[in-house]
VEXMAR-9068 format. One record per residue (C-alpha): residue number from 0; x, z, y. Coordinates in nm, 2 decimals. Each point is the difference from the previous one (the first is absolute). Example, Ala and Ser with C-alpha at 12.3 -4.5 7.8 and 13.67 -1.06 7.14 Angstrom:
   nr    east      up   north
    0    1.23    0.78   -0.45
    1    0.14   -0.07    0.34
This chain:
   nr    east      up   north
    0    2.46    0.58    0.59
    1   -0.16   -0.35    0.10
    2   -0.21   -0.16   -0.29
    3   -0.15   -0.37    0.01
    4   -0.33    0.05   -0.22
    5   -0.19   -0.32   -0.11
    6   -0.36    0.03   -0.11
    7   -0.19   -0.33   -0.20
    8   -0.24    0.16   -0.20
    9   -0.32   -0.16    0.08
   10   -0.05   -0.31    0.29
   11    0.24    0.14    0.23
   12    0.33   -0.02    0.07
   13    0.21    0.28    0.16
   14    0.34    0.12    0.10
   15    0.10    0.28    0.21
   16    0.27    0.17    0.09
   17   -0.03    0.38    0.02
   18    0.29    0.29    0.08
   19    0.01    0.37   -0.18
   20   -0.35   -0.07   -0.12
   21   -0.14    0.07    0.35
   22    0.12   -0.28    0.24
   23   -0.15   -0.34   -0.04
   24    0.20   -0.27    0.15
   25   -0.21   -0.29   -0.10
   26   -0.33   -0.07   -0.19
   27   -0.08   -0.39   -0.08
   28   -0.27   -0.09   -0.17
   29   -0.12   -0.35   -0.07
   30   -0.38   -0.03   -0.13
   31   -0.17   -0.24   -0.22
   32   -0.33    0.15   -0.01
   33   -0.08   -0.33    0.18
   34    0.03   -0.18   -0.33
   35   -0.21    0.18   -0.18
   36   -0.26    0.03    0.19
   37   -0.15   -0.28   -0.13
   38   -0.02    0.17   -0.34
   39   -0.15    0.28    0.12
   40    0.30    0.16   -0.12
   41    0.38    0.02   -0.07
   42    0.15   -0.32   -0.29
   43    0.29    0.14   -0.14
   44    0.18   -0.41   -0.02
   45   -0.05    0.00    0.34
   46    0.08    0.35    0.12
   47    0.38   -0.11   -0.21
   48    0.03   -0.28    0.18
   49   -0.09    0.15    0.33
   50    0.28    0.25   -0.05
   51    0.23   -0.29   -0.14
   52    0.02   -0.19    0.32
   53    0.03    0.26    0.29
   54    0.19    0.29   -0.18
   55    0.33   -0.09    0.14
   56   -0.12   -0.05    0.35
   57   -0.21    0.30    0.00
   58    0.33    0.26   -0.12
   59    0.21   -0.18    0.22
   60   -0.24    0.07    0.32
   61   -0.04    0.36   -0.17
   62    0.39    0.03    0.06
   63    0.01   -0.20    0.39
   64   -0.30    0.26    0.14
   65    0.26    0.27   -0.12
   66    0.27   -0.14    0.12
   67    0.16    0.07   -0.30
   68    0.26   -0.20   -0.22
   69    0.04    0.05   -0.37
   70    0.36    0.18    0.00
   71   -0.25    0.23    0.18
   72   -0.22    0.05   -0.26
   73    0.03    0.32   -0.24
   74   -0.24   -0.14   -0.28
   75   -0.32   -0.18   -0.09
   76   -0.29    0.08   -0.14
   77   -0.31   -0.21   -0.14
   78   -0.30   -0.02   -0.18
   79    0.02    0.09   -0.35
   80   -0.37   -0.04   -0.06
   81   -0.29    0.08   -0.03
   82   -0.16   -0.34    0.10
   83    0.00   -0.35   -0.13
   84    0.25   -0.12   -0.18
   85    0.11   -0.34    0.21
   86    0.03    0.17    0.26
   87    0.21    0.28   -0.09
   88    0.20   -0.20   -0.14
   89    0.10   -0.21    0.32
   90    0.07    0.31    0.20
   91    0.21    0.19   -0.33
   92    0.23   -0.35   -0.05
   93    0.02    0.00    0.38
   94    0.18    0.37    0.05
   95    0.14   -0.02   -0.37
   96    0.19   -0.34    0.17
   97    0.12    0.17    0.35
   98    0.10    0.34   -0.18
   99    0.20   -0.18   -0.22
  100    0.15   -0.19    0.25
  101    0.01    0.20    0.29
  102    0.11    0.27   -0.25
  103   -0.23    0.25    0.07
  104   -0.19    0.26   -0.24
  105   -0.41   -0.15   -0.06
  106   -0.28    0.31   -0.05
  107   -0.30   -0.14   -0.17
  108   -0.27    0.16    0.17
  109   -0.34    0.10   -0.09
  110   -0.25   -0.17    0.18
  111   -0.27    0.30    0.03
  112    0.25    0.27    0.04
  113    0.17   -0.18    0.29
  114   -0.33    0.06    0.21
  115    0.00    0.31    0.02
  116    0.36   -0.03    0.17
  117   -0.12   -0.25    0.34
  118   -0.13    0.35    0.05
  119    0.38    0.11    0.07
  120    0.07   -0.25    0.26
  121    0.01    0.20    0.28
  122    0.20   -0.20    0.23
  123    0.07   -0.39    0.13
  124    0.13   -0.24    0.21
  125   -0.28   -0.18   -0.03
  126   -0.30    0.02    0.28
  127   -0.36    0.01   -0.08
  128    0.00    0.24   -0.30
  129   -0.16    0.31   -0.04
  130    0.21    0.24   -0.20
  131   -0.05    0.33   -0.16
  132    0.25    0.22    0.31
  133    0.14    0.24   -0.31
  134   -0.05   -0.07   -0.40
  135   -0.23    0.13   -0.22
  136    0.07    0.38   -0.11
  137    0.06    0.04   -0.37
  138   -0.17    0.00   -0.24
  139   -0.28   -0.27    0.06
  140   -0.31   -0.12   -0.12
  141    0.02   -0.39    0.07
  142   -0.32   -0.24   -0.05
  143    0.11   -0.33   -0.09
  144   -0.19   -0.30    0.04
  145   -0.07   -0.35    0.05
  146   -0.07   -0.34   -0.23
  147    0.15    0.11   -0.30
  148    0.03    0.36    0.02
  149   -0.20    0.36   -0.01
  150    0.23    0.23   -0.03
  151    0.04    0.43    0.11
  152    0.36    0.12   -0.01
  153    0.08    0.36    0.03
  154    0.45   -0.02    0.12
  155    0.18    0.28   -0.03
  156    0.32   -0.17    0.11
  157    0.11   -0.35   -0.03
  158    0.02   -0.10   -0.35
  159   -0.23    0.29   -0.06
  160   -0.35   -0.05   -0.02
  161   -0.31    0.03   -0.22
  162   -0.28   -0.35   -0.01
  163   -0.34    0.25    0.00
  164   -0.20   -0.28    0.00
  165   -0.04   -0.40   -0.01
  166   -0.28   -0.28   -0.07
  167   -0.14    0.00   -0.36
  168   -0.10   -0.38    0.06
  169    0.01   -0.21    0.39
  170    0.22    0.13    0.24
  171   -0.22    0.12    0.36
  172    0.16   -0.35    0.17
  173   -0.11   -0.19   -0.27
  174   -0.31    0.11   -0.01
  175   -0.07   -0.10    0.38
  176    0.16   -0.35   -0.03
  177   -0.29   -0.07   -0.32
  178   -0.31    0.13    0.15
  179    0.09   -0.21    0.33
  180    0.04   -0.33   -0.22
  181   -0.31    0.13   -0.13
  182   -0.22    0.06    0.34
  183    0.23   -0.31    0.08
  184    0.23    0.14    0.27
  185    0.35   -0.15    0.06
  186    0.33    0.13   -0.19
  187    0.16    0.23    0.03
  188   -0.35    0.24   -0.06
  189    0.09    0.32    0.19
  190    0.03   -0.08    0.35
  191   -0.31   -0.25   -0.10
  192   -0.21    0.24   -0.17
  193    0.12    0.29    0.27
  194   -0.05   -0.29    0.31
  195   -0.40   -0.07   -0.14
  196   -0.07    0.35   -0.07
  197   -0.02    0.07    0.40
  198   -0.27   -0.17   -0.05
  199   -0.20    0.12   -0.27
  200   -0.14    0.34   -0.13
  201    0.16    0.22   -0.25
  202   -0.32    0.15   -0.05
  203   -0.20   -0.33   -0.11
  204    0.14   -0.02   -0.41
  205    0.10    0.35   -0.19
  206    0.28   -0.12   -0.19
  207    0.16    0.26   -0.33
  208    0.30    0.17    0.01
  209    0.19    0.01   -0.32
  210    0.08    0.34   -0.13
  211    0.31   -0.01   -0.24
  212    0.16    0.25   -0.21
  213    0.33    0.04    0.16
  214   -0.08    0.17    0.37
  215    0.21   -0.21    0.19
  216   -0.04   -0.33   -0.18
  217   -0.23   -0.30    0.21
  218   -0.22   -0.25   -0.16
  219   -0.15   -0.30    0.17
  220   -0.11   -0.23   -0.22
  221   -0.30    0.15   -0.04
  222   -0.08    0.02    0.35
  223    0.11   -0.39    0.05
  224   -0.25   -0.11   -0.30
  225   -0.29    0.32    0.21
  226    0.08   -0.31    0.25
  227   -0.04   -0.27   -0.21
  228   -0.37    0.11   -0.12
  229   -0.11    0.18    0.32
  230    0.10   -0.37    0.20
  231   -0.21   -0.25   -0.33
  232   -0.31    0.28    0.06
  233    0.01   -0.03    0.38
  234    0.02   -0.39   -0.05
  235   -0.26   -0.01   -0.23
  236    0.10   -0.04   -0.28
  237    0.09    0.12   -0.32
  238    0.37    0.13   -0.18
  239    0.04   -0.34   -0.12
  240    0.01   -0.16    0.29
  241    0.41   -0.13    0.08
  242    0.15    0.18    0.25
  243    0.16   -0.30    0.18
  244   -0.39   -0.14    0.07
  245   -0.02    0.37    0.25
  246    0.19   -0.07    0.32
  247   -0.32   -0.31    0.02
  248   -0.23    0.26   -0.06
  249    0.03    0.28    0.15
  250   -0.07    0.02    0.43
  251    0.27    0.10    0.23
  252   -0.23    0.36   -0.03
  253    0.06    0.10   -0.34
  254    0.31   -0.12    0.00
  255    0.13    0.23    0.34
  256   -0.19    0.28   -0.21
  257    0.13   -0.09   -0.32
  258    0.36    0.02    0.10
  259   -0.04    0.28    0.20
  260   -0.18    0.21   -0.31
  261    0.32   -0.13   -0.20
  262    0.25    0.13    0.24
  263   -0.14    0.35    0.10
  264   -0.02    0.09   -0.40
  265    0.32   -0.14   -0.10
  266    0.16    0.23    0.29
  267   -0.17    0.30   -0.06
  268    0.11   -0.08   -0.43
  269    0.37    0.02    0.21
  270   -0.02    0.30    0.20
  271   -0.19    0.17   -0.23
  272    0.33    0.04   -0.21
  273    0.22    0.08    0.27
  274   -0.21    0.23    0.14
  275   -0.01    0.19   -0.39
  276    0.34   -0.07   -0.07
  277    0.12    0.14    0.40
  278   -0.23    0.35   -0.12
  279    0.17   -0.02   -0.31
  280    0.39   -0.06    0.05
  281    0.00    0.14    0.38
  282    0.27   -0.23    0.12
  283    0.23    0.02    0.29
  284   -0.11   -0.33    0.11
  285   -0.22   -0.27   -0.07
  286    0.08   -0.36    0.07
  287   -0.21   -0.31   -0.11
  288    0.16   -0.38   -0.04
  289   -0.08   -0.30   -0.16
  290   -0.23   -0.28    0.19
  291   -0.29    0.17   -0.04
  292    0.15    0.25    0.23
  293   -0.05   -0.21    0.27
  294   -0.38   -0.01   -0.02
  295   -0.17    0.23    0.31
  296   -0.35    0.12   -0.16
  297    0.27    0.15   -0.29
  298    0.23    0.19    0.28
  299   -0.27    0.11    0.17
  300   -0.22    0.14   -0.36
  301    0.38    0.17   -0.03
  302    0.01    0.17    0.29
  303   -0.40    0.10   -0.03
  304    0.04    0.14   -0.34
  305    0.38    0.14   -0.03
  306    0.07    0.36    0.21
  307    0.37   -0.08   -0.06
  308    0.17   -0.29    0.23
  309    0.07   -0.38   -0.19
  310    0.29   -0.18    0.09
  311   -0.03   -0.38    0.06
  312    0.28   -0.29    0.00
  313    0.02   -0.27    0.30
  314   -0.26   -0.20   -0.19
  315    0.21   -0.31    0.03
  316    0.22    0.27   -0.27
  317   -0.35    0.02   -0.21
  318    0.04   -0.32   -0.10
  319    0.32   -0.11   -0.19
  320    0.30    0.00    0.10
  321    0.39    0.01   -0.06
  322    0.03    0.40    0.26
  323   -0.17    0.12   -0.26
  324    0.24   -0.09   -0.27
  325    0.30    0.05    0.17
  326   -0.11    0.39    0.09
  327   -0.05    0.03   -0.35
  328    0.36   -0.15   -0.11
  329    0.18    0.25    0.25
  330   -0.16    0.33   -0.19
  331    0.01   -0.20   -0.32
  332    0.37   -0.02    0.12
  333    0.02    0.36    0.07
  334    0.02    0.04   -0.43
  335    0.24   -0.21   -0.05
  336    0.16   -0.42   -0.03
  337   -0.33   -0.19   -0.15
  338    0.02   -0.16   -0.36
  339    0.22   -0.30   -0.07
  340   -0.25   -0.33    0.10
  341    0.02   -0.18   -0.28
  342   -0.13    0.24   -0.18
  343   -0.36    0.02    0.15
  344   -0.24   -0.25    0.07
  345   -0.35   -0.08    0.18
  346   -0.28    0.24   -0.12
  347   -0.35   -0.13    0.07
  348   -0.16    0.29   -0.16
  349    0.26    0.29    0.13
  350   -0.12    0.34    0.01
  351    0.05    0.30    0.19
């Protein structure tokens, strides 16, 4: 079964063609991240406008790269949510229009769930991808971490899963972005913090880990506030100092030490919860997905802390992409036909 997957949940316009949920024939991504750097974060209106400009050529390139015509496509899949409303709308309206004009079934996809299925892509006609040799064994435990999501999911079978942990406030990627802005580091915050942390001392500042009632839940807003208060003190001021003044008052040494201390605490929080879930659930395999999964210090810490081998998709499949959307749709198709396109719409707060 050959499926065209379309993803527009945030600032990346993506389309991919995947066969049988495993063989990736194309994976095209157009990012608008450079347009958002001046603002220190994603501007929804700019993101939506960018999707509108590039979505048609991105889809056409995905088909061309895959060497497939519309007659070869068995179904279309598109991100329904969660995500930015305007961004989601561009993808869904485009996908619905194509489904009707090309007479193809259309599968609405949950973006967070789809991140798991990036790990099921084990073959590709594209060069340069480092793919898993075989799909993860079930049941599996998945840690999905990105700018908008922090979830621990126990997957027994396709479509049969349990969300055992989630963030109670900020997602970990969002915390990286906010702390980076606080320190005057460029957007996106994940790579900026990681790069600065390489030159810093992770033990320079003692930062707290949040305690949650749910044993597998996450919380990062307190850590973000702790970085702010620590930075204000390091700059020689109290809590009344506006955060916008901190980049000019902190020394480079203070910035890299704060970045290293924050990153170490955030990653330890993630791995603490993951390690407990692995011990409690004893899954057959463990996967980590989402943009933060590409963080090298995270991978090193996971290797150090967990006895269980952890599997990662290629870094280009950790960030938002159309291949994971098409991959999940294949497994949904095994359960039956999708709901009519007219019966559903975008859901920015779509839950698992």
